[in-house]
C-alpha positions in Angstrom: 5.1 9.3 13.5 8.5 10.4 12.5 9.1 14.0 10.8 9.7 13.0 7.3 11.2 16.3 6.2 13.7 16.2 9.0 14.9 12.9 8.4 18.0 12.0 6.5 19.2 8.7 4.3 19.7 5.8 6.5 23.5 4.6 6.2 25.4 1.8 7.2 27.4 3.9 9.4 24.1 4.9 11.4 23.4 1.5 11.8 26.8 0.8 13.5 26.3 3.9 15.6 22.9 2.5 16.9 24.6 -0.9 17.7 27.2 0.9 19.5 24.8 3.0 21.5 22.5 0.3 22.2 19.7 1.9 20.2 17.6 -1.0 18.6 17.4 -1.3 14.8 14.1 -1.6 13.0 13.4 -3.5 9.4 10.6 -4.6 7.6 10.2 -6.4 4.1 8.1 -4.4 1.2 7.7 -5.4 -2.3 5.8 -2.3 -3.8 6.1 1.1 -3.8 2.8 1.8 -1.9 3.9 0.2 1.1 7.3 1.2 0.9 6.0 4.7 1.3 4.0 4.1 4.1 6.7 1.9 5.8 9.2 5.0 5.5 7.1 7.3 7.1 7.3 5.5 10.3 10.9 6.4 10.8 11.9 2.9 10.1 15.6 2.2 9.5 16.0 -0.8 6.5 13.9 -2.0 4.1 14.5 -5.3 2.9 13.1 -6.3 -0.8 13.2 -10.2 0.4 12.9 -13.2 -1.9 10.0 -14.1 0.4 7.8 -12.4 -2.3 7.9 -15.9 -3.8 5.6 -16.9 -1.2 3.8 -14.2 0.0 3.6 -12.4 -3.5 3.8 -14.8 -6.1 2.3 -17.7 -4.3 5.3 -20.2 -4.2 5.8 -22.9 -1.2 9.5 -21.6 -1.4 11.4 -18.9 -2.2 13.6 -21.0 -4.7 11.5 -19.9 -7.8 12.3 -16.4 -7.5 14.8 -14.9 -10.0 17.1 -12.0 -10.4 14.2 -10.3 -12.7 11.9 -10.8 -10.0 14.1 -9.3 -7.4 15.0 -6.1 -9.7 11.5 -5.4 -10.4 10.4 -5.4 -7.0 13.5 -3.7 -5.6 13.0 -0.7 -8.1 9.2 -0.7 -7.4 10.4 -0.1 -3.5 13.0 2.3 -4.5 10.4 4.7 -6.0 8.6 4.8 -2.6 11.5 5.1 -0.6 12.9 8.4 0.8 15.3 7.6 3.9 15.5 3.9 4.9 18.2 1.8 4.0 17.4 -0.3 0.9 18.4 -3.9 1.0 17.6 -6.6 -1.6 17.9 -10.4 -1.5 20.3 -12.1 -4.1 18.0 -15.0 -4.7 18.7 -18.8 -5.2 21.5 -19.7 -7.7 22.6 -16.1 -8.5 25.6 -15.9 -6.4 26.9 -19.5 -6.8 30.6 -17.6 -7.9 32.1 -14.3 -7.4 31.7 -13.5 -11.1 27.7 -14.4 -11.0 27.3 -12.5 -7.7 28.8 -9.3 -9.3 26.8 -9.4 -12.0 23.2 -9.9 -10.0 24.5 -7.4 -7.3 25.2 -4.9 -10.3 21.5 -5.3 -11.2 20.2 -4.9 -8.0 22.0 -1.7 -7.3 22.0 -0.2 -10.9 18.5 -1.1 -12.2 16.9 -1.7 -8.8 18.3 0.9 -6.6 19.3 -1.1 -3.9 22.0 0.2 -1.2 23.0 -3.2 -0.1 22.6 -7.0 -0.9 22.0 -9.5 1.4 23.0 -13.6 0.8 22.5 -16.5 2.4 24.8 -19.1 3.9 28.6 -18.9 5.2 31.4 -21.5 4.0 32.1 -20.9 0.4 30.0 -17.6 0.3 32.4 -16.0 2.5 34.7 -15.4 -0.8 31.9 -14.0 -2.5 31.1 -11.9 0.2 34.9 -10.6 -0.1 34.5 -10.4 -3.9 31.4 -8.1 -3.9 32.9 -5.7 -0.9 36.6 -5.6 -2.7 33.9 -4.2 -5.7 32.4 -1.6 -3.3 29.2 -3.8 -2.8 27.7 -3.3 0.7 27.1 -7.0 1.8 24.2 -8.0 4.7 25.0 -11.8 5.5 22.1 -14.4 6.4 22.8 -17.2 8.9 20.4 -19.9 11.0 17.1 -20.7 9.0 18.1 -20.2 5.4 15.0 -20.3 3.5 16.9 -21.1 0.1 18.5 -24.2 1.9 15.1 -25.5 2.8 15.5 -28.8 1.2 19.1 -29.2 2.5 17.7 -28.4 5.9 14.9 -30.8 5.7 12.4 -28.0 6.0 11.8 -24.7 8.0 13.6 -25.7 11.1 15.5 -23.9 14.3 19.1 -24.1 14.2 22.3 -24.0 16.2 20.5 -26.1 18.8 23.4 -27.7 19.8 27.2 -26.5 20.8 28.6 -27.8 17.6 26.0 -26.0 15.1 26.3 -23.0 17.2 30.4 -22.8 16.8 30.0 -23.6 13.3 27.8 -20.6 12.9 30.1 -18.8 15.0 32.9 -19.2 13.0 31.0 -18.5 9.8 29.3 -15.3 11.2 33.0 -13.9 12.2 34.6 -15.2 8.8 31.4 -13.1 6.9 32.4 -10.0 9.0 36.2 -10.4 8.6 35.3 -10.6 4.4 33.8 -7.5 4.5 29.9 -7.7 5.5 28.2 -4.9 6.9 25.1 -6.5 8.6 24.1 -10.0 9.5 20.7 -11.2 9.8 20.2 -14.3 12.5 17.0 -16.4 11.5 15.4 -18.7 13.8 18.3 -19.6 16.2 18.3 -19.8 20.2 18.2 -16.4 22.1 21.1 -16.9 24.3 23.1 -17.9 21.3 22.3 -15.0 19.1 22.9 -12.7 22.1 26.5 -14.0 22.7 27.2 -14.1 18.8 25.9 -10.4 18.8 28.3 -9.1 21.5 31.0 -10.9 20.1 30.6 -8.9 16.6 31.0 -5.5 15.8 28.6 -5.4 12.9 24.9 -4.9 13.6 23.0 -8.4 13.8 19.1 -8.2 13.0 17.2 -11.0 14.2 14.0 -12.5 13.2 13.1 -15.5 15.4 16.4 -15.0 17.2 15.1 -13.4 20.4 15.8 -10.1 22.4 19.4 -9.7 22.7 20.5 -9.1 19.1 20.8 -5.5 17.8 17.5 -5.0 15.7 14.3 -7.1 14.1 13.0 -7.8 11.3 9.7 -9.4 10.2 8.0 -10.0 6.7 5.5 -7.5 5.9 2.7 -9.6 5.6 3.3 -11.7 8.6 3.2 -8.6 11.0 0.0 -7.3 9.4 -1.5 -10.8 10.0 -2.4 -11.1 6.3 0.0 -14.1 5.5 -2.0 -17.1 4.3 -1.5 -20.1 6.6 0.4 -20.0 9.9 2.0 -17.1 11.0 5.4 -17.7 12.5 5.5 -17.9 16.3 7.9 -15.3 16.5 6.0 -12.5 14.6 2.9 -10.6 15.9 -0.2 -9.3 14.3 0.2 -5.7 14.8 -2.7 -4.7 12.8 -5.2 -6.2 15.4 -6.2 -3.6 17.4 -4.5 -0.5 15.6 -7.6 0.1 13.3 -5.2 1.1 10.0 -2.4 -0.4 8.1 -0.3 3.1 8.8 -0.9 2.6 12.5 0.1 -1.0 12.6 3.6 -0.4 10.9 3.9 2.7 13.3 3.3 0.5 16.4 5.8 -2.3 14.9 8.4 0.5 14.5 7.7 2.2 18.0 8.2 -1.3 19.7 11.3 -2.1 18.0 13.1 0.9 18.6 11.2 0.8 22.2 12.7 -2.6 22.7 9.2 -3.8 23.7 8.9 -6.3 20.5 9.9 -9.2 20.9 8.2 -10.4 23.9 9.4 -13.3 26.1 6.1 -15.0 24.0 8.2 -14.5 20.9 11.1 -16.3 22.0 10.8 -19.7 20.9 14.3 -21.1 21.8 16.5 -20.3 24.1 
């Protein structure tokens, strides 16, 4: 376990330096202060307060019912448990449909919730929203591929970027988000080879979830990697609690596996 007293707060510059040095970036979701403190003690780089709380905390089938009030509440709780990791919070469904609305929502997550960065889903019209946020001093993480807030539009939770046309569109959106000022990008459920080529092309760090081994870092939903999510665990995840005896040991095993480049393995790569 990392020596907490010797660690400094992780910054965007630190993440960029890790990308440039080829050092994997670690991220997990968290939704409360107690888990946040446990995760922070592992030496993790980033903690994401995901709107996945709609599924794993609130019991909804999708993330769509999550409100900005929900996100502020849980982000503030996680902030109280963190000392070192970079704190990122999701902008929930329809809380950033315009630049003005996005600025109001982001202000709440940063000022009330204590987040250091906000994450939003999609490209296209979101590029102008990202530009407006960045112009006003808000650090932004983009999210492409499987975007859960678009689940009905996508026809379910399906892998994305399966053909050349879809990959070319995603590549152009990623470059546009980067040009608009995004500091980080999450790629979810896309083919490994495509994720790798896009990661090499972008100068901002790329964090994968179900995107294979050739990205700059990995993120998992906390409850998935502890094996306590109800229903079927995603095939790209792993139950780190099994065989480790305690939650703290499981969290440490995940972070060490990511930093050591041994997670994900070939068996977690679902699409090449």
